[in-house]
Rosetta silent file (secondary structure, phi, psi, omega in degrees, C-alpha in Angstrom):
SEQUENCE: XXXXXXXXXXXXXXXXXXXXXXXXXXXXXXXXXXXXXXXXXXXXXXXXXXXXXXXXXXXXXXXXXXXXXXXXXXXXXXXXXXXXXXXXXXXXXXXXXXXXXXXXXXXXXXXXXXXXXXXXXXXXXXXXXXXXXXXXXXX
SCORE:     score description
SCORE:     0.000 S_00000001
   1 L     0.000  149.551  178.930   50.155  106.955   39.125 S_00000001
   2 E  -124.266  129.336  174.453   51.040  103.408   40.166 S_00000001
   3 E   -64.642  146.571 -179.933   50.306  102.045   43.637 S_00000001
   4 E  -129.293  121.170  177.999   53.399  100.862   45.486 S_00000001
   5 L   -80.499  172.114  179.068   53.502   98.133   48.115 S_00000001
   6 H   -70.681  -31.399 -174.335   56.138   97.846   50.832 S_00000001
   7 H   -60.517  -45.892  178.638   57.882   94.824   49.180 S_00000001
   8 H   -70.847  -30.971  176.444   59.461   96.648   46.239 S_00000001
   9 H   -60.271  -45.693  177.586   60.492   99.537   48.432 S_00000001
  10 H   -63.960  -47.536 -176.956   62.407   97.107   50.651 S_00000001
  11 H   -62.967  -33.338  179.378   63.893   95.268   47.704 S_00000001
  12 H   -68.737  -34.218 -172.788   65.038   98.500   46.135 S_00000001
  13 H  -101.435  -18.331  177.621   66.943   99.790   49.201 S_00000001
  14 L  -124.573   90.249 -173.976   68.204   96.559   50.760 S_00000001
  15 L   -78.543   35.822 -178.229   69.725   94.523   47.891 S_00000001
  16 L   -73.373  -24.952  175.130   70.411   91.346   49.951 S_00000001
  17 L  -106.539   88.734 -168.422   68.068   89.386   47.677 S_00000001
  18 H   -54.247  -42.899 -178.183   69.765   90.271   44.418 S_00000001
  19 H   -62.841  -43.729  179.680   67.110   88.847   42.071 S_00000001
  20 H   -67.392  -43.788  179.739   64.285   90.829   43.718 S_00000001
  21 H   -58.241  -48.689 -177.258   66.447   93.978   43.890 S_00000001
  22 H   -62.933  -45.544 -179.570   67.351   93.769   40.153 S_00000001
  23 H   -56.959  -46.783 -178.987   63.722   93.080   39.190 S_00000001
  24 H   -70.133  -41.044  178.549   62.448   96.097   41.137 S_00000001
  25 H   -64.333  -43.349  177.496   65.268   98.402   40.079 S_00000001
  26 H   -62.172  -44.630  178.968   64.746   97.505   36.422 S_00000001
  27 H   -59.758  -47.252 -178.318   60.984   97.944   36.782 S_00000001
  28 H   -62.617  -40.022 -177.484   61.331  101.323   38.522 S_00000001
  29 H   -62.421  -29.649 -177.905   63.808  102.528   35.856 S_00000001
  30 H   -85.929  -15.332 -177.727   61.183  101.840   33.139 S_00000001
  31 L   -75.859  138.820  178.050   58.365  103.635   34.965 S_00000001
  32 L  -113.162    1.124 -175.708   57.369  107.112   33.842 S_00000001
  33 L  -111.049  157.251  176.332   54.664  107.602   36.440 S_00000001
  34 L   -73.589  143.556  173.155   54.806  108.600   40.069 S_00000001
  35 E   -86.773  145.096  174.092   54.429  105.906   42.669 S_00000001
  36 E  -130.484  137.093  179.200   51.875  106.299   45.411 S_00000001
  37 E  -133.565 -173.492  175.357   51.709  104.423   48.659 S_00000001
  38 E  -118.984  162.641  178.343   50.071  104.715   52.056 S_00000001
  39 H   -59.982  -32.162  179.124   51.544  105.457   55.478 S_00000001
  40 H   -61.695  -46.578 -179.754   50.870  101.781   56.420 S_00000001
  41 H   -66.833  -47.663 -177.890   53.041  100.527   53.539 S_00000001
  42 H   -60.064  -42.389  176.715   55.665  103.188   53.955 S_00000001
  43 H   -63.852  -39.320  176.666   55.813  102.416   57.743 S_00000001
  44 H   -60.478  -46.734  179.067   56.108   98.715   57.065 S_00000001
  45 H   -62.926  -46.112  178.489   59.046   99.296   54.706 S_00000001
  46 H   -58.155  -45.581 -177.726   60.709  101.651   57.199 S_00000001
  47 H   -62.877  -46.360 -176.942   60.268   99.178   60.005 S_00000001
  48 H   -70.166  -37.732  177.289   61.644   96.173   58.087 S_00000001
  49 H   -67.517  -42.657  178.893   64.583   98.140   56.675 S_00000001
  50 H   -63.049  -36.259  177.752   65.247   99.571   60.187 S_00000001
  51 H   -60.011  -23.777  179.228   65.119   96.054   61.652 S_00000001
  52 L   -89.603    8.626 -176.405   68.159   95.254   59.495 S_00000001
  53 L    54.441   45.004 -179.755   69.917   98.277   61.214 S_00000001
  54 L  -116.482   66.572  176.979   70.079  100.079   57.934 S_00000001
  55 H   -57.232  -35.620 -179.705   69.283  103.705   58.789 S_00000001
  56 H   -61.723  -32.841  177.000   71.205  104.759   55.673 S_00000001
  57 H   -77.120  -30.500  173.565   68.653  102.765   53.616 S_00000001
  58 H   -61.263  -40.945  179.519   65.774  104.337   55.497 S_00000001
  59 H   -61.077  -36.993  175.116   67.130  107.693   54.370 S_00000001
  60 H   -61.070  -39.513  175.406   66.910  106.461   50.742 S_00000001
  61 H   -59.690  -46.076  179.362   63.177  105.791   51.267 S_00000001
  62 H   -62.398  -33.609  178.330   62.776  109.360   52.515 S_00000001
  63 H   -64.708  -36.002  176.581   64.690  110.535   49.430 S_00000001
  64 H   -58.517  -39.331  178.327   62.081  108.843   47.209 S_00000001
  65 H   -71.618  -48.933 -177.714   59.458  110.997   48.894 S_00000001
  66 H   -59.282  -36.619 -176.741   61.603  114.169   48.841 S_00000001
  67 L   -87.249   -1.406  177.094   62.398  113.761   45.085 S_00000001
  68 L    80.534   10.725  179.824   58.716  113.096   44.186 S_00000001
  69 L   -75.830  -32.624 -176.714   59.321  109.512   43.053 S_00000001
  70 E  -128.202  125.756  173.522   56.947  108.326   45.845 S_00000001
  71 E  -108.523  156.585  179.589   53.848  110.103   47.152 S_00000001
  72 E  -115.359  119.296  179.208   51.921  109.090   50.284 S_00000001
  73 E   -83.442  132.017  179.875   48.137  108.934   50.072 S_00000001
  74 L   -90.224  134.127  176.439   46.269  110.053   53.160 S_00000001
  75 L   -89.341  144.674  175.405   43.297  107.939   54.248 S_00000001
  76 L   -92.135  173.642  175.702   40.060  109.501   55.396 S_00000001
  77 H   -61.165  -36.788  177.768   37.851  108.176   58.220 S_00000001
  78 H   -68.705  -35.811  174.901   35.673  106.495   55.657 S_00000001
  79 H   -62.247  -39.328 -179.633   38.784  104.898   54.093 S_00000001
  80 H   -64.150  -41.358  176.785   39.756  103.473   57.476 S_00000001
  81 H   -62.778  -41.432  177.135   36.340  101.888   57.831 S_00000001
  82 H   -63.513  -40.712  177.957   36.710  100.403   54.353 S_00000001
  83 H   -56.276  -45.709 -179.076   40.195   99.104   55.301 S_00000001
  84 H   -65.060  -41.016  179.909   38.706   97.213   58.217 S_00000001
  85 H   -61.217  -43.991 -179.060   35.913   95.771   56.046 S_00000001
  86 H   -64.432  -40.250  179.571   38.454   94.551   53.493 S_00000001
  87 H   -63.935  -36.140  175.475   40.620   92.917   56.109 S_00000001
  88 H   -67.587  -45.469 -177.952   37.537   91.094   57.367 S_00000001
  89 H   -60.621  -41.010 -176.722   36.498   90.136   53.797 S_00000001
  90 L  -103.288   28.170 -176.111   39.931   88.728   52.927 S_00000001
  91 L   -61.820  -26.151  177.866   40.706   87.275   56.353 S_00000001
  92 L   -76.593  -14.292 -178.436   41.282   83.814   54.822 S_00000001
  93 L   -73.848  -44.766  -15.488   44.061   85.130   52.588 S_00000001
  94 L   -84.423  163.510  176.538   44.910   86.923   55.125 S_00000001
  95 L  -100.854  128.350  176.186   45.134   90.607   54.159 S_00000001
  96 L   -87.763  173.301 -174.843   47.467   92.826   56.130 S_00000001
  97 H   -61.158  -47.892 -179.210   46.935   96.462   56.955 S_00000001
  98 H   -57.206  -46.655  177.438   49.241   97.787   54.232 S_00000001
  99 H   -57.849  -43.914 -175.900   47.545   95.702   51.551 S_00000001
 100 H   -64.168  -38.596 -177.996   44.092   96.758   52.688 S_00000001
 101 H   -71.220  -31.609  176.419   45.080  100.470   52.536 S_00000001
 102 H   -69.390  -38.977  176.936   46.414   99.984   48.961 S_00000001
 103 H   -62.218  -45.584  178.555   43.103   98.412   47.894 S_00000001
 104 H   -63.270  -43.189  175.957   41.263  101.383   49.418 S_00000001
 105 H   -58.091  -41.125  179.492   43.639  103.823   47.668 S_00000001
 106 H   -62.493  -44.529  179.434   42.968  102.018   44.409 S_00000001
 107 H   -64.589  -40.434  179.981   39.207  102.366   44.916 S_00000001
 108 H   -70.425  -43.854 -173.335   39.481  105.987   45.908 S_00000001
 109 H   -93.437  -10.809 -179.603   41.939  107.116   43.267 S_00000001
 110 L    73.251   36.268 -179.889   40.753  104.892   40.408 S_00000001
 111 L  -107.118  137.385 -179.646   44.133  103.166   40.050 S_00000001
 112 L  -120.423   -1.293  177.945   44.385   99.508   39.041 S_00000001
 113 E  -100.280  137.378 -179.457   48.162   99.007   38.711 S_00000001
 114 E  -135.335  130.314  174.671   50.239   97.992   41.699 S_00000001
 115 E   -88.551  109.500 -173.548   54.018   97.643   42.013 S_00000001
 116 L  -157.494  156.654  173.202   54.431   94.685   44.331 S_00000001
 117 L  -107.124    5.456 -175.995   56.201   91.357   44.930 S_00000001
 118 L   -90.306  109.772 -179.026   53.091   90.115   46.798 S_00000001
 119 H   -66.309  -11.359  178.127   51.079   87.472   44.863 S_00000001
 120 H   -61.046  -23.205 -178.305   48.022   88.254   47.040 S_00000001
 121 H   -71.559   -5.781  169.891   47.289   91.169   44.699 S_00000001
 122 H   -83.924  -14.562  176.917   46.169   88.540   42.200 S_00000001
 123 L   -94.175  -43.900 -178.428   43.409   87.697   44.706 S_00000001
 124 L   -63.487  148.557  177.453   42.353   91.150   45.824 S_00000001
 125 E  -130.117  144.456  176.944   39.827   93.015   43.728 S_00000001
 126 E   -81.154  124.692 -175.608   38.992   96.736   43.412 S_00000001
 127 L    55.274   28.392  178.097   35.391   97.311   44.518 S_00000001
 128 L    70.504   10.500 -177.256   35.075   93.502   44.704 S_00000001
 129 L  -145.042  -20.651 -174.826   35.119   93.047   40.936 S_00000001
 130 E  -108.756  124.705 -179.845   38.120   94.530   39.128 S_00000001
 131 E   -73.824  155.007  174.701   41.460   92.703   39.276 S_00000001
 132 L   -81.633  150.664  166.303   44.765   94.525   39.804 S_00000001
 133 E   -95.381  113.374 -175.203   47.447   94.719   37.159 S_00000001
 134 E   -87.379  127.176  179.542   50.494   93.509   39.098 S_00000001
 135 E  -124.606  128.594  -10.622   53.827   95.122   38.073 S_00000001
 136 L   -71.240  152.881  179.137   56.149   93.426   37.610 S_00000001
 137 L   -57.937  127.162  179.964   54.073   90.443   36.507 S_00000001
 138 L   -94.655    2.182 -176.071   54.694   87.654   38.907 S_00000001
 139 L  -105.038    0.000    0.000   53.083   85.022   36.670 S_00000001
């Protein structure tokens, strides 16, 4: 499994930024593993796509879930406490809710690869010591 941030989901379904859309579409086409995200990231993507009045594109996001391309990881009460602690720890970056839930999912599921366009994932660390492998590489 590969963690999936909101940014590639948005780029995949709203191709107004052609370069990001092509990068994410090409990357997704090469992946053989299921993507996993959190409700916070999925909600962020839905909100931002919806803000562009693109309900048809929101349906594409739902299709990713329906077709098993994207799974949604459920957070536990302990995960939520860890999310808050991470947001406090990375407050100078700052870390948003979606990013914090992905770090928690990485810690819980033992995943170190993340599909994102967000360079902050070069700063975040799993359990405070393991760097993420960012896909596609932004460096």
